[in-house]
C-alpha positions as CSV (number, residue, x, y, z in Angstrom):
1,M,26.9,-8.9,3.7
2,T,28.9,-6.0,2.1
3,R,26.5,-3.3,1.5
4,L,27.4,-1.1,-1.7
5,R,27.3,2.2,-0.1
6,Q,27.8,4.0,-4.1
7,M,26.9,3.3,-7.6
8,P,27.6,4.7,-10.6
9,A,25.9,8.0,-11.5
10,I,22.3,6.9,-12.2
11,N,19.2,9.1,-12.7
12,F,16.1,7.2,-10.9
13,D,17.4,8.4,-7.2
14,L,14.5,11.3,-6.7
15,I,11.9,12.2,-8.8
16,T,10.8,16.1,-7.8
17,L,7.8,16.7,-8.5
18,K,6.3,20.4,-8.0
19,S,2.5,20.4,-5.8
20,N,0.7,23.9,-5.2
21,K,2.3,25.0,-2.5
22,D,5.8,23.6,-2.0
23,D,7.8,20.7,-3.6
24,N,7.2,17.4,-3.1
25,V,10.0,14.3,-3.3
26,I,9.4,11.0,-4.1
27,K,12.6,9.3,-3.4
28,N,13.0,6.1,-5.0
29,V,14.7,3.6,-2.7
30,W,16.7,0.5,-4.3
31,N,19.3,-2.3,-3.1
32,H,22.4,1.0,-3.0
33,N,20.3,2.8,-0.7
34,L,18.0,0.8,1.3
35,H,19.9,1.1,4.8
36,D,20.1,4.9,4.1
37,E,16.6,5.8,3.5
38,F,15.6,3.1,6.8
39,H,17.6,5.4,8.4
40,V,16.0,8.4,7.6
41,I,12.2,7.1,7.8
42,R,12.9,5.9,11.4
43,Q,13.5,9.6,12.2
44,V,10.2,10.8,10.3
45,V,7.7,8.6,12.4
46,Q,8.2,9.7,15.3
47,K,6.1,12.7,14.1
48,Y,4.5,11.3,11.2
49,Q,2.4,8.5,12.4
50,W,0.4,8.0,9.5
51,V,1.3,5.9,6.8
52,A,-0.2,5.6,3.6
53,M,0.9,2.7,1.5
54,D,-0.1,1.1,-1.9
55,T,2.1,-1.6,-3.4
56,E,2.4,-2.8,-7.1
57,F,2.7,-6.2,-8.4
58,P,2.6,-8.5,-11.2
59,G,-1.4,-9.0,-11.3
60,V,-3.9,-12.0,-11.0
61,V,-2.1,-15.8,-12.6
62,A,-4.2,-18.3,-11.0
63,R,-7.9,-19.2,-9.8
64,P,-8.5,-21.9,-6.8
65,I,-10.1,-24.7,-7.5
66,G,-12.5,-26.2,-4.8
67,E,-15.5,-25.7,-2.5
68,F,-15.8,-22.5,-1.2
69,R,-17.9,-21.5,2.0
70,S,-19.2,-18.5,0.7
71,T,-18.0,-15.5,-2.0
72,A,-16.0,-14.2,0.5
73,D,-13.9,-17.3,1.0
74,Y,-13.8,-18.0,-2.7
75,Q,-12.0,-14.2,-2.7
76,Y,-9.0,-14.7,0.1
77,Q,-8.5,-18.1,-1.7
78,L,-7.8,-16.0,-4.7
79,L,-5.7,-13.5,-3.0
80,R,-4.1,-16.5,-0.8
81,C,-3.3,-18.7,-4.1
82,N,-1.5,-15.0,-6.4
83,V,0.6,-13.4,-2.8
84,D,1.7,-17.0,-2.4
85,L,3.1,-17.7,-6.0
86,L,3.6,-14.3,-7.2
87,R,6.6,-11.4,-6.0
88,I,6.3,-7.7,-4.8
89,I,7.4,-5.0,-7.6
90,Q,7.5,-2.1,-5.7
91,L,5.8,-0.9,-2.3
92,G,5.4,3.2,-1.8
93,L,4.8,4.3,1.7
94,T,3.6,8.5,2.2
95,F,3.8,9.6,5.7
96,M,1.8,12.5,7.7
97,D,0.6,13.9,10.5
98,E,-2.6,13.4,12.5
99,N,-3.5,16.3,10.6
100,G,-2.9,14.7,7.2
101,K,0.5,16.9,6.6
102,T,3.4,15.4,5.1
103,P,6.9,16.2,6.5
104,P,9.2,18.9,4.3
105,G,10.4,18.1,1.5
106,C,10.9,14.1,0.7
107,T,7.2,12.9,1.7
108,T,8.0,9.6,-0.3
109,W,9.4,6.6,-0.3
110,Q,9.4,4.3,-3.2
111,F,10.8,0.6,-2.8
112,N,11.6,-1.5,-5.7
113,F,12.3,-5.0,-5.3
114,K,14.0,-7.4,-7.5
115,F,12.2,-9.0,-10.1
116,N,13.5,-10.3,-13.4
117,L,11.1,-10.8,-16.4
118,Q,13.3,-13.1,-17.5
119,S,13.0,-15.9,-15.4
120,I,9.8,-17.0,-15.8
121,V,11.2,-20.8,-15.2
122,N,11.5,-19.1,-11.8
123,R,8.0,-19.4,-10.3
124,E,8.3,-16.9,-8.5
125,D,8.7,-14.5,-11.4
126,M,5.6,-15.5,-12.7
127,Y,3.3,-12.9,-13.7
128,A,0.4,-11.5,-16.0
129,Q,1.3,-9.8,-19.0
130,D,-1.2,-7.2,-18.8
131,S,0.0,-6.1,-15.3
132,I,3.2,-6.2,-16.3
133,D,2.5,-3.5,-19.9
134,L,0.7,-1.6,-17.4
135,L,3.5,-1.0,-15.1
136,Q,5.7,-0.3,-18.0
137,N,3.4,2.3,-19.7
138,S,3.2,4.0,-16.2
139,G,7.1,4.1,-16.3
140,L,8.5,1.5,-14.4
141,Q,11.7,-0.2,-15.9
142,F,12.3,-3.8,-15.5
143,R,15.5,-3.8,-16.4
144,E,16.4,-1.6,-12.9
145,H,14.5,-4.1,-10.8
146,E,17.0,-7.1,-11.8
147,E,19.8,-5.0,-11.8
148,H,19.6,-2.8,-8.8
149,G,16.0,-4.4,-6.8
150,I,15.9,-4.9,-3.5
151,E,16.0,-8.6,-2.1
152,P,12.7,-9.5,0.0
153,I,14.4,-10.5,2.7
154,E,16.9,-7.3,4.0
155,F,13.9,-4.9,3.2
156,A,12.3,-7.3,5.7
157,E,14.4,-7.4,8.4
158,L,15.1,-3.0,8.3
159,L,11.1,-3.0,7.8
160,M,10.6,-5.1,11.5
161,S,13.0,-2.6,13.5
162,S,11.7,0.7,11.5
163,G,9.2,1.3,14.1
164,I,6.2,1.3,11.6
165,V,4.9,-2.3,12.2
166,L,3.4,-4.2,15.2
167,M,3.2,-0.4,17.3
168,D,0.2,0.9,18.2
169,N,0.7,4.1,17.7
170,I,1.1,3.6,14.0
171,N,-2.4,4.3,11.7
172,W,-2.0,2.6,8.4
173,L,-4.2,3.6,5.6
174,S,-4.8,1.7,2.3
175,F,-6.9,1.6,-0.4
176,H,-9.0,-1.7,-1.6
177,S,-5.7,-3.1,0.5
178,G,-6.6,-7.1,0.9
179,Y,-3.5,-7.7,-1.6
180,D,-1.3,-5.5,-1.0
181,F,-1.1,-6.3,3.3
182,G,-1.0,-9.8,1.6
183,Y,2.3,-9.4,0.2
184,L,3.5,-7.4,3.5
185,L,2.4,-10.2,5.5
186,K,4.2,-12.7,3.2
187,L,7.8,-9.9,3.8
188,L,7.1,-10.0,6.7
189,T,7.1,-13.3,8.0
190,D,8.8,-14.6,5.1
191,Q,5.7,-17.3,4.8
192,N,3.1,-18.6,2.5
193,L,-0.4,-17.1,3.5
194,P,-2.4,-18.7,6.3
195,Q,-5.0,-20.5,4.3
196,E,-7.8,-19.5,6.8
197,E,-8.8,-15.9,6.3
198,N,-9.6,-15.2,10.1
199,D,-5.7,-16.2,10.4
200,F,-4.9,-13.9,7.8
201,F,-6.4,-10.9,9.8
202,E,-4.9,-11.9,13.4
203,S,-1.5,-11.5,11.5
204,L,-2.8,-8.4,9.9
205,R,-3.9,-6.8,13.5
206,L,-0.7,-8.0,14.4
207,Y,1.8,-6.1,12.5
208,F,-0.7,-3.5,12.1
209,P,-3.0,-3.2,14.9
210,T,-4.8,0.4,13.1
211,V,-5.7,0.2,9.2
212,Y,-8.1,1.7,7.1
213,D,-9.4,1.3,4.3
214,V,-10.0,4.1,1.5
215,K,-12.1,1.8,-0.3
216,Y,-14.2,0.7,2.5
217,L,-15.0,3.9,3.7
218,M,-16.1,5.0,0.5
219,K,-18.7,2.0,1.0
220,L,-20.5,4.2,4.0
221,C,-20.6,7.3,1.3
222,K,-22.2,5.6,-1.7
223,N,-21.6,9.8,-3.2
224,L,-18.0,8.3,-3.5
225,K,-17.3,5.7,-6.5
226,G,-14.6,4.5,-8.3
227,G,-10.7,3.7,-8.3
228,L,-8.0,5.6,-6.7
229,Q,-8.5,8.3,-9.7
230,E,-11.9,8.3,-9.6
231,V,-12.6,9.0,-6.2
232,A,-9.2,11.6,-6.2
233,D,-11.2,13.2,-9.0
234,Q,-14.8,13.9,-6.8
235,L,-12.3,15.4,-4.1
236,E,-10.5,17.7,-6.3
237,L,-7.1,16.1,-5.1
238,R,-4.1,16.5,-7.2
239,R,-2.1,13.6,-7.8
240,V,2.2,14.0,-7.2
241,G,3.9,11.5,-9.5
242,P,2.7,8.8,-12.2
243,Q,-0.5,6.6,-11.6
244,H,0.2,3.5,-11.5
245,Q,3.3,3.9,-9.4
246,A,3.4,2.7,-5.6
247,G,4.8,6.2,-4.4
248,S,1.9,8.7,-6.4
249,D,-0.7,6.4,-5.2
250,S,0.4,6.3,-1.7
251,H,0.4,9.7,-1.2
252,L,-2.7,9.9,-2.9
253,T,-4.5,7.8,-0.7
254,G,-3.2,9.1,2.2
255,M,-4.5,12.5,1.0
256,A,-7.8,10.7,-0.3
257,F,-8.3,9.4,3.0
258,F,-8.2,12.7,5.3
259,K,-10.2,14.2,2.9
260,I,-12.7,11.9,3.0
261,K,-12.4,11.9,7.3
262,E,-13.1,15.4,7.2
263,I,-16.1,15.6,5.1
264,F,-17.7,12.1,5.9
265,F,-16.9,11.7,9.1
266,D,-16.7,14.9,10.9
267,G,-13.0,13.0,11.6
268,N,-14.9,10.5,13.7
269,I,-13.4,7.4,12.0
270,E,-11.9,4.5,14.3
271,S,-15.3,1.9,14.1
272,T,-14.0,1.3,10.9
273,S,-10.2,0.8,11.5
274,G,-9.6,-3.1,10.8
275,H,-12.1,-3.7,7.7
276,L,-10.4,-4.6,4.2
277,Y,-12.5,-3.8,1.1
278,G,-13.6,-7.6,-0.2
279,L,-12.3,-9.2,2.4
280,G,-14.0,-10.8,5.9
281,A,-18.1,-10.8,7.1
282,P,-19.3,-7.3,6.5
283,C,-20.6,-5.7,9.4
284,S,-22.9,-3.1,10.3
285,P,-21.1,0.9,10.6
286,N,-22.0,1.9,14.2
287,A,-24.9,3.9,15.2
288,N,-22.7,7.3,14.8
289,T,-20.7,6.7,11.9
290,M,-24.7,5.7,10.1
291,Q,-25.7,9.2,11.3
292,E,-22.7,11.0,9.7
293,C,-23.0,9.4,6.2
294,I,-26.7,10.4,6.7
295,E,-26.1,14.1,7.5
296,N,-23.7,14.4,4.9
297,G,-25.8,13.5,2.1
298,N,-25.5,9.9,2.0
299,S,-26.4,6.1,3.1
300,P,-24.1,3.2,4.5
């Protein structure tokens, strides 16, 4: 396949934003610079092995029908039928070290996938209008996604060889991330999601052995409530970039994780790995996690 190495002069490659200490750069990745940026990521991940992730997708367009074993089963079937029908729009990856520090310069890669609002006859380009309106109001330019977006299959091939999936030493950070990981598993396997939730979690553990969901952590410490922006405000964290874009949201997710880990769990958070908020059978935290929450003025 011939790969375009250069593009006409356009202004959407980099979004440079100021933080309190230095310049943070969210790198926009399109079809033309996909291979080059994965080359950089392969180097970055050798030192920065905590990967905060967020996706943007076109909402919820379908509801499952039939009988369900439980509310949890219904929620997974809702996720499954929508992920199977729809296409991912954006993926944000922010790289951090074990102390929550980011690389110098570029910290976050924002992958922009091919998506065509006009092809409504194509099942793969279905969407919920309110979700598209929200993304457009947040600055997404869908004409650019149509013309310069990344092909999912090509992205999946590069992700598989990137050193950040199928690796026990990589820690994935997320927020209310059932759909996020659903779309990633669909990309990586090039298949619809498993019919059973247990099989979904088996695939999750294979591709992403260590996963933390900030929303699940918040459930263990009741003083933290709300969505990502609300909990960031409670933790006095400063957003980098525009809300409801995957790069900015992934960066904020990573910062929130390390702040919660420090304040509420005294750094001991391993027992919460593998839980996704809203999915799976509920399980009780271990005694240490429960005691830590109580000591910090919370109850699980």
